[in-house]
PDB file of N, CA, C and O in Angstrom:
ATOM      1  N   MET A   1     -30.458 -25.546  11.033  1.00  0.00           N
ATOM      2  CA  MET A   1     -29.497 -25.627  11.659  1.00  0.00           C
ATOM      3  C   MET A   1     -29.011 -24.059  11.958  1.00  0.00           C
ATOM      4  O   MET A   1     -28.900 -23.021  11.306  1.00  0.00           O
ATOM      5  N   SER A   2     -28.703 -24.672  13.860  1.00  0.00           N
ATOM      6  CA  SER A   2     -28.086 -22.719  14.166  1.00  0.00           C
ATOM      7  C   SER A   2     -27.221 -23.279  15.059  1.00  0.00           C
ATOM      8  O   SER A   2     -26.672 -24.379  15.124  1.00  0.00           O
ATOM      9  N   TYR A   3     -27.212 -22.269  15.755  1.00  0.00           N
ATOM     10  CA  TYR A   3     -25.724 -22.291  16.948  1.00  0.00           C
ATOM     11  C   TYR A   3     -26.279 -22.971  18.292  1.00  0.00           C
ATOM     12  O   TYR A   3     -25.940 -22.443  19.351  1.00  0.00           O
ATOM     13  N   GLU A   4     -26.839 -23.738  18.318  1.00  0.00           N
ATOM     14  CA  GLU A   4     -27.412 -24.825  19.475  1.00  0.00           C
ATOM     15  C   GLU A   4     -26.983 -25.590  18.775  1.00  0.00           C
ATOM     16  O   GLU A   4     -26.042 -26.058  19.416  1.00  0.00           O
ATOM     17  N   VAL A   5     -27.037 -26.282  17.447  1.00  0.00           N
ATOM     18  CA  VAL A   5     -26.585 -27.471  16.983  1.00  0.00           C
ATOM     19  C   VAL A   5     -25.011 -27.610  17.054  1.00  0.00           C
ATOM     20  O   VAL A   5     -24.325 -28.374  17.733  1.00  0.00           O
ATOM     21  N   TYR A   6     -24.664 -26.671  16.177  1.00  0.00           N
ATOM     22  CA  TYR A   6     -22.636 -26.433  15.938  1.00  0.00           C
ATOM     23  C   TYR A   6     -22.183 -26.092  17.296  1.00  0.00           C
ATOM     24  O   TYR A   6     -21.118 -26.523  17.739  1.00  0.00           O
ATOM     25  N   GLY A   7     -23.047 -25.254  18.028  1.00  0.00           N
ATOM     26  CA  GLY A   7     -22.143 -24.355  19.126  1.00  0.00           C
ATOM     27  C   GLY A   7     -21.370 -24.968  20.177  1.00  0.00           C
ATOM     28  O   GLY A   7     -20.443 -24.440  20.793  1.00  0.00           O
ATOM     29  N   PRO A   8     -21.894 -26.284  20.347  1.00  0.00           N
ATOM     30  CA  PRO A   8     -20.758 -26.901  21.227  1.00  0.00           C
ATOM     31  C   PRO A   8     -19.385 -27.944  20.615  1.00  0.00           C
ATOM     32  O   PRO A   8     -18.374 -28.478  21.070  1.00  0.00           O
ATOM     33  N   TYR A   9     -20.130 -27.813  19.270  1.00  0.00           N
ATOM     34  CA  TYR A   9     -18.328 -27.871  18.217  1.00  0.00           C
ATOM     35  C   TYR A   9     -17.162 -26.917  17.743  1.00  0.00           C
ATOM     36  O   TYR A   9     -16.090 -27.239  17.231  1.00  0.00           O
ATOM     37  N   LEU A  10     -17.648 -25.651  18.048  1.00  0.00           N
ATOM     38  CA  LEU A  10     -16.961 -24.846  17.488  1.00  0.00           C
ATOM     39  C   LEU A  10     -15.163 -24.880  18.484  1.00  0.00           C
ATOM     40  O   LEU A  10     -14.067 -24.877  17.923  1.00  0.00           O
ATOM     41  N   PRO A  11     -15.408 -24.909  20.046  1.00  0.00           N
ATOM     42  CA  PRO A  11     -14.281 -24.977  20.407  1.00  0.00           C
ATOM     43  C   PRO A  11     -13.417 -25.537  19.665  1.00  0.00           C
ATOM     44  O   PRO A  11     -12.503 -25.124  18.952  1.00  0.00           O
ATOM     45  N   VAL A  12     -13.948 -26.820  20.002  1.00  0.00           N
ATOM     46  CA  VAL A  12     -12.839 -28.508  18.966  1.00  0.00           C
ATOM     47  C   VAL A  12     -12.298 -28.405  17.738  1.00  0.00           C
ATOM     48  O   VAL A  12     -11.225 -28.787  17.269  1.00  0.00           O
ATOM     49  N   ILE A  13     -13.619 -27.573  17.106  1.00  0.00           N
ATOM     50  CA  ILE A  13     -13.136 -27.005  15.460  1.00  0.00           C
ATOM     51  C   ILE A  13     -11.883 -26.247  15.452  1.00  0.00           C
ATOM     52  O   ILE A  13     -10.940 -26.464  14.691  1.00  0.00           O
ATOM     53  N   MET A  14     -11.971 -24.897  16.797  1.00  0.00           N
ATOM     54  CA  MET A  14     -10.765 -23.863  16.260  1.00  0.00           C
ATOM     55  C   MET A  14      -9.396 -24.327  16.711  1.00  0.00           C
ATOM     56  O   MET A  14      -8.322 -23.886  16.302  1.00  0.00           O
ATOM     57  N   LEU A  15      -9.618 -25.454  17.779  1.00  0.00           N
ATOM     58  CA  LEU A  15      -8.803 -25.966  18.313  1.00  0.00           C
ATOM     59  C   LEU A  15      -7.816 -26.728  17.544  1.00  0.00           C
ATOM     60  O   LEU A  15      -6.647 -26.342  17.543  1.00  0.00           O
ATOM     61  N   ILE A  16      -8.216 -27.920  16.797  1.00  0.00           N
ATOM     62  CA  ILE A  16      -7.653 -28.137  15.594  1.00  0.00           C
ATOM     63  C   ILE A  16      -7.167 -27.272  14.582  1.00  0.00           C
ATOM     64  O   ILE A  16      -5.993 -27.416  14.240  1.00  0.00           O
ATOM     65  N   THR A  17      -7.940 -26.299  13.980  1.00  0.00           N
ATOM     66  CA  THR A  17      -7.469 -25.261  13.594  1.00  0.00           C
ATOM     67  C   THR A  17      -6.303 -24.801  13.646  1.00  0.00           C
ATOM     68  O   THR A  17      -5.617 -24.701  12.629  1.00  0.00           O
ATOM     69  N   PHE A  18      -5.848 -24.416  14.932  1.00  0.00           N
ATOM     70  CA  PHE A  18      -4.764 -23.947  15.462  1.00  0.00           C
ATOM     71  C   PHE A  18      -3.444 -24.626  16.120  1.00  0.00           C
ATOM     72  O   PHE A  18      -2.455 -23.964  16.435  1.00  0.00           O
ATOM     73  N   VAL A  19      -3.567 -26.221  16.310  1.00  0.00           N
ATOM     74  CA  VAL A  19      -2.980 -27.122  16.035  1.00  0.00           C
ATOM     75  C   VAL A  19      -2.369 -27.517  14.986  1.00  0.00           C
ATOM     76  O   VAL A  19      -1.293 -28.115  15.019  1.00  0.00           O
ATOM     77  N   ALA A  20      -2.964 -27.235  13.999  1.00  0.00           N
ATOM     78  CA  ALA A  20      -2.525 -27.561  12.434  1.00  0.00           C
ATOM     79  C   ALA A  20      -1.780 -26.478  12.072  1.00  0.00           C
ATOM     80  O   ALA A  20      -0.725 -26.423  11.440  1.00  0.00           O
ATOM     81  N   LEU A  21      -2.518 -25.551  12.593  1.00  0.00           N
ATOM     82  CA  LEU A  21      -1.362 -24.245  11.946  1.00  0.00           C
ATOM     83  C   LEU A  21      -0.318 -24.002  12.440  1.00  0.00           C
ATOM     84  O   LEU A  21       0.531 -23.308  11.880  1.00  0.00           O
ATOM     85  N   PHE A  22      -0.133 -24.694  13.945  1.00  0.00           N
ATOM     86  CA  PHE A  22       1.161 -24.468  14.644  1.00  0.00           C
ATOM     87  C   PHE A  22       1.748 -25.705  14.127  1.00  0.00           C
ATOM     88  O   PHE A  22       2.967 -25.801  13.982  1.00  0.00           O
ATOM     89  N   LEU A  23       0.854 -26.763  13.811  1.00  0.00           N
ATOM     90  CA  LEU A  23       2.202 -27.752  13.129  1.00  0.00           C
ATOM     91  C   LEU A  23       2.780 -27.460  11.647  1.00  0.00           C
ATOM     92  O   LEU A  23       3.708 -28.163  11.247  1.00  0.00           O
ATOM     93  N   TRP A  24       2.453 -26.827  11.136  1.00  0.00           N
ATOM     94  CA  TRP A  24       2.382 -26.578   9.901  1.00  0.00           C
ATOM     95  C   TRP A  24       3.569 -25.524   9.467  1.00  0.00           C
ATOM     96  O   TRP A  24       4.347 -25.644   8.520  1.00  0.00           O
ATOM     97  N   VAL A  25       3.468 -24.240  10.623  1.00  0.00           N
ATOM     98  CA  VAL A  25       4.552 -22.777  10.296  1.00  0.00           C
ATOM     99  C   VAL A  25       5.736 -24.348  11.202  1.00  0.00           C
ATOM    100  O   VAL A  25       6.135 -24.925  10.190  1.00  0.00           O
ATOM    101  N   ALA A  26       6.061 -24.764  11.850  1.00  0.00           N
ATOM    102  CA  ALA A  26       7.550 -25.601  12.830  1.00  0.00           C
ATOM    103  C   ALA A  26       7.809 -26.660  12.257  1.00  0.00           C
ATOM    104  O   ALA A  26       8.741 -27.398  12.579  1.00  0.00           O
ATOM    105  N   SER A  27       6.910 -26.893  11.213  1.00  0.00           N
ATOM    106  CA  SER A  27       7.192 -28.189  10.698  1.00  0.00           C
ATOM    107  C   SER A  27       8.812 -27.737   9.678  1.00  0.00           C
ATOM    108  O   SER A  27       9.409 -26.693   9.415  1.00  0.00           O
ATOM    109  N   PRO A  28       8.952 -28.884   9.435  1.00  0.00           N
ATOM    110  CA  PRO A  28      11.139 -28.451   9.272  1.00  0.00           C
ATOM    111  C   PRO A  28      11.338 -28.627   8.060  1.00  0.00           C
ATOM    112  O   PRO A  28      12.346 -29.297   7.839  1.00  0.00           O
ATOM    113  N   LYS A  29      10.551 -28.158   6.804  1.00  0.00           N
ATOM    114  CA  LYS A  29      10.803 -28.834   6.029  1.00  0.00           C
ATOM    115  C   LYS A  29       9.998 -26.904   5.375  1.00  0.00           C
ATOM    116  O   LYS A  29      10.041 -26.569   4.191  1.00  0.00           O
ATOM    117  N   ASN A  30       9.509 -26.194   6.264  1.00  0.00           N
ATOM    118  CA  ASN A  30       9.170 -24.946   6.147  1.00  0.00           C
ATOM    119  C   ASN A  30      10.033 -24.304   6.138  1.00  0.00           C
ATOM    120  O   ASN A  30       9.917 -23.234   5.540  1.00  0.00           O
ATOM    121  N   SER A  31      11.467 -24.674   6.866  1.00  0.00           N
ATOM    122  CA  SER A  31      12.104 -23.832   7.917  1.00  0.00           C
ATOM    123  C   SER A  31      13.178 -22.816   7.851  1.00  0.00           C
ATOM    124  O   SER A  31      13.729 -21.940   8.517  1.00  0.00           O
ATOM    125  N   LYS A  32      13.187 -23.614   6.262  1.00  0.00           N
ATOM    126  CA  LYS A  32      14.356 -23.017   5.342  1.00  0.00           C
ATOM    127  C   LYS A  32      13.694 -21.163   4.355  1.00  0.00           C
ATOM    128  O   LYS A  32      14.281 -20.083   4.279  1.00  0.00           O
ATOM    129  N   LYS A  33      12.339 -21.589   3.807  1.00  0.00           N
ATOM    130  CA  LYS A  33      11.283 -20.544   3.208  1.00  0.00           C
ATOM    131  C   LYS A  33      11.483 -19.541   4.546  1.00  0.00           C
ATOM    132  O   LYS A  33      11.985 -18.464   4.223  1.00  0.00           O
ATOM    133  N   TYR A  34      11.227 -19.660   5.806  1.00  0.00           N
ATOM    134  CA  TYR A  34      11.400 -18.732   7.185  1.00  0.00           C
ATOM    135  C   TYR A  34      12.244 -17.785   7.624  1.00  0.00           C
ATOM    136  O   TYR A  34      12.193 -16.635   8.061  1.00  0.00           O
ATOM    137  N   ASP A  35      13.459 -19.060   7.244  1.00  0.00           N
ATOM    138  CA  ASP A  35      14.554 -18.597   7.473  1.00  0.00           C
ATOM    139  C   ASP A  35      14.745 -17.350   6.266  1.00  0.00           C
ATOM    140  O   ASP A  35      14.954 -16.180   6.585  1.00  0.00           O
ATOM    141  N   GLU A  36      14.637 -17.798   4.888  1.00  0.00           N
ATOM    142  CA  GLU A  36      14.926 -16.816   4.101  1.00  0.00           C
ATOM    143  C   GLU A  36      14.066 -15.755   4.260  1.00  0.00           C
ATOM    144  O   GLU A  36      14.797 -14.804   3.982  1.00  0.00           O
ATOM    145  N   ALA A  37      12.910 -15.273   4.546  1.00  0.00           N
ATOM    146  CA  ALA A  37      12.049 -14.125   4.996  1.00  0.00           C
ATOM    147  C   ALA A  37      12.085 -13.722   6.449  1.00  0.00           C
ATOM    148  O   ALA A  37      11.414 -12.779   6.869  1.00  0.00           O
ATOM    149  N   ALA A  38      12.896 -14.467   7.227  1.00  0.00           N
ATOM    150  CA  ALA A  38      13.232 -13.761   8.470  1.00  0.00           C
ATOM    151  C   ALA A  38      14.099 -12.421   8.297  1.00  0.00           C
ATOM    152  O   ALA A  38      13.850 -11.242   8.550  1.00  0.00           O
ATOM    153  N   GLN A  39      15.462 -13.222   7.645  1.00  0.00           N
ATOM    154  CA  GLN A  39      16.711 -12.282   7.145  1.00  0.00           C
ATOM    155  C   GLN A  39      16.546 -11.014   5.747  1.00  0.00           C
ATOM    156  O   GLN A  39      17.441 -10.266   5.352  1.00  0.00           O
ATOM    157  N   ALA A  40      14.940 -11.115   5.159  1.00  0.00           N
ATOM    158  CA  ALA A  40      14.842 -10.290   4.397  1.00  0.00           C
ATOM    159  C   ALA A  40      14.889  -8.985   4.739  1.00  0.00           C
ATOM    160  O   ALA A  40      15.574  -8.345   3.940  1.00  0.00           O
ATOM    161  N   PRO A  41      14.431  -8.341   5.611  1.00  0.00           N
ATOM    162  CA  PRO A  41      14.661  -6.957   5.705  1.00  0.00           C
ATOM    163  C   PRO A  41      16.331  -6.512   6.249  1.00  0.00           C
ATOM    164  O   PRO A  41      16.469  -5.423   6.805  1.00  0.00           O
ATOM    165  N   PHE A  42      17.451  -7.353   6.062  1.00  0.00           N
ATOM    166  CA  PHE A  42      18.544  -7.509   6.714  1.00  0.00           C
ATOM    167  C   PHE A  42      18.644  -7.173   5.272  1.00  0.00           C
ATOM    168  O   PHE A  42      18.809  -5.971   5.064  1.00  0.00           O
ATOM    169  N   ALA A  43      18.611  -7.597   4.689  1.00  0.00           N
ATOM    170  CA  ALA A  43      19.790  -8.233   2.882  1.00  0.00           C
ATOM    171  C   ALA A  43      19.829  -6.542   2.128  1.00  0.00           C
ATOM    172  O   ALA A  43      18.998  -5.838   1.555  1.00  0.00           O
ATOM    173  N   ASP A  44      20.610  -6.468   2.333  1.00  0.00           N
ATOM    174  CA  ASP A  44      21.413  -5.078   1.629  1.00  0.00           C
ATOM    175  C   ASP A  44      21.703  -5.033  -0.713  1.00  0.00           C
ATOM    176  O   ASP A  44      22.642  -5.343  -1.447  1.00  0.00           O
ATOM    177  N   GLU A  45      20.599  -4.598  -0.899  1.00  0.00           N
ATOM    178  CA  GLU A  45      20.165  -4.989  -2.366  1.00  0.00           C
ATOM    179  C   GLU A  45      21.582  -3.985  -3.202  1.00  0.00           C
ATOM    180  O   GLU A  45      21.409  -2.777  -3.042  1.00  0.00           O
ATOM    181  N   GLU A  46      22.493  -4.240  -3.778  1.00  0.00           N
ATOM    182  CA  GLU A  46      22.922  -3.363  -4.540  1.00  0.00           C
ATOM    183  C   GLU A  46      22.608  -2.919  -5.525  1.00  0.00           C
ATOM    184  O   GLU A  46      21.782  -3.542  -6.192  1.00  0.00           O
ATOM    185  N   GLY A  47      23.034  -1.908  -5.916  1.00  0.00           N
ATOM    186  CA  GLY A  47      22.222  -1.161  -7.030  1.00  0.00           C
ATOM    187  C   GLY A  47      21.243   0.141  -6.263  1.00  0.00           C
ATOM    188  O   GLY A  47      20.861   1.226  -6.701  1.00  0.00           O
ATOM    189  N   GLU A  48      21.102  -0.387  -5.235  1.00  0.00           N
ATOM    190  CA  GLU A  48      20.167   0.504  -4.564  1.00  0.00           C
ATOM    191  C   GLU A  48      20.224   2.026  -4.095  1.00  0.00           C
ATOM    192  O   GLU A  48      20.754   2.132  -2.989  1.00  0.00           O
ATOM    193  N   GLN A  49      19.872   3.052  -4.576  1.00  0.00           N
ATOM    194  CA  GLN A  49      20.034   3.895  -4.169  1.00  0.00           C
ATOM    195  C   GLN A  49      18.699   4.606  -3.406  1.00  0.00           C
ATOM    196  O   GLN A  49      17.529   4.285  -3.620  1.00  0.00           O
ATOM    197  N   PRO A  50      19.238   5.822  -2.309  1.00  0.00           N
ATOM    198  CA  PRO A  50      18.576   6.277  -1.481  1.00  0.00           C
ATOM    199  C   PRO A  50      17.207   7.321  -2.178  1.00  0.00           C
ATOM    200  O   PRO A  50      17.592   8.393  -2.644  1.00  0.00           O
ATOM    201  N   PRO A  51      15.955   7.086  -2.238  1.00  0.00           N
ATOM    202  CA  PRO A  51      15.236   8.503  -3.056  1.00  0.00           C
ATOM    203  C   PRO A  51      15.915   9.766  -3.276  1.00  0.00           C
ATOM    204  O   PRO A  51      16.546  10.400  -2.430  1.00  0.00           O
ATOM    205  N   LYS A  52      15.727  10.071  -4.497  1.00  0.00           N
ATOM    206  CA  LYS A  52      16.256  11.895  -4.280  1.00  0.00           C
ATOM    207  C   LYS A  52      15.270  12.344  -3.893  1.00  0.00           C
ATOM    208  O   LYS A  52      14.182  12.036  -4.382  1.00  0.00           O
ATOM    209  N   GLN A  53      15.473  13.524  -2.524  1.00  0.00           N
ATOM    210  CA  GLN A  53      13.997  14.410  -2.042  1.00  0.00           C
ATOM    211  C   GLN A  53      14.281  15.675  -3.268  1.00  0.00           C
ATOM    212  O   GLN A  53      15.260  16.213  -3.786  1.00  0.00           O
ATOM    213  N   ASP A  54      12.985  15.750  -3.348  1.00  0.00           N
ATOM    214  CA  ASP A  54      12.389  16.505  -4.188  1.00  0.00           C
ATOM    215  C   ASP A  54      12.464  18.215  -2.835  1.00  0.00           C
ATOM    216  O   ASP A  54      12.367  18.266  -1.609  1.00  0.00           O
ATOM    217  N   SER A  55      12.765  19.775  -4.355  1.00  0.00           N
ATOM    218  CA  SER A  55      13.139  20.929  -3.072  1.00  0.00           C
ATOM    219  C   SER A  55      12.080  21.413  -2.977  1.00  0.00           C
ATOM    220  O   SER A  55      12.038  22.453  -2.320  1.00  0.00           O
ATOM    221  N   ASP A  56      10.862  20.926  -3.536  1.00  0.00           N
ATOM    222  CA  ASP A  56       9.899  20.652  -2.583  1.00  0.00           C
ATOM    223  C   ASP A  56       9.450  20.511  -1.402  1.00  0.00           C
ATOM    224  O   ASP A  56       8.792  21.227  -0.648  1.00  0.00           O
ATOM    225  N   ALA A  57      10.054  19.122  -1.318  1.00  0.00           N
ATOM    226  CA  ALA A  57       9.004  17.983  -0.109  1.00  0.00           C
ATOM    227  C   ALA A  57       9.473  18.339   1.231  1.00  0.00           C
ATOM    228  O   ALA A  57       9.048  17.783   2.244  1.00  0.00           O
ATOM    229  N   ASN A  58      10.255  19.164   1.232  1.00  0.00           N
ATOM    230  CA  ASN A  58      10.690  19.603   2.561  1.00  0.00           C
ATOM    231  C   ASN A  58       9.512  21.284   3.401  1.00  0.00           C
ATOM    232  O   ASN A  58       9.498  21.811   4.514  1.00  0.00           O
ATOM    233  N   ASN A  59       8.659  21.559   1.960  1.00  0.00           N
ATOM    234  CA  ASN A  59       7.805  22.315   2.438  1.00  0.00           C
ATOM    235  C   ASN A  59       8.512  23.768   3.571  1.00  0.00           C
ATOM    236  O   ASN A  59       7.838  24.269   4.470  1.00  0.00           O
ATOM    237  N   GLY A  60      10.247  24.296   3.162  1.00  0.00           N
ATOM    238  CA  GLY A  60      10.638  25.300   3.494  1.00  0.00           C
ATOM    239  C   GLY A  60      10.920  24.933   4.982  1.00  0.00           C
ATOM    240  O   GLY A  60      11.239  25.918   5.647  1.00  0.00           O
ATOM    241  N   ARG A  61      10.892  24.124   5.452  1.00  0.00           N
ATOM    242  CA  ARG A  61      11.806  23.006   6.389  1.00  0.00           C
ATOM    243  C   ARG A  61      13.073  23.933   6.522  1.00  0.00           C
ATOM    244  O   ARG A  61      13.243  24.695   7.473  1.00  0.00           O
ATOM    245  N   ASN A  62      13.941  23.784   5.466  1.00  0.00           N
ATOM    246  CA  ASN A  62      15.466  23.729   5.451  1.00  0.00           C
ATOM    247  C   ASN A  62      15.892  24.985   4.899  1.00  0.00           C
ATOM    248  O   ASN A  62      17.067  25.156   4.575  1.00  0.00           O
ATOM    249  N   ASP A  63      14.852  26.043   4.747  1.00  0.00           N
ATOM    250  CA  ASP A  63      15.133  27.725   4.341  1.00  0.00           C
ATOM    251  C   ASP A  63      15.274  28.442   5.587  1.00  0.00           C
ATOM    252  O   ASP A  63      14.943  29.623   5.476  1.00  0.00           O
ATOM    253  N   LYS A  64      15.704  28.064   6.863  1.00  0.00           N
ATOM    254  CA  LYS A  64      16.476  28.834   7.476  1.00  0.00           C
ATOM    255  C   LYS A  64      17.844  29.180   7.609  1.00  0.00           C
ATOM    256  O   LYS A  64      18.183  30.068   8.392  1.00  0.00           O
TER     257      LYS A  64
END
């Protein structure tokens, strides 16, 4: 079995895969999960402090 045998079927397989993935992502039962994931960068977690900067981390740039 080589490309000559399976080659003509590859575009059909890729099209079916694309349509199946599109339908899976666009299905209404997954919309809540995707909406929560879309809002994750904007979530404000309480108690989270910005990282403390080490005095050596600025490499002397603030010593002017």
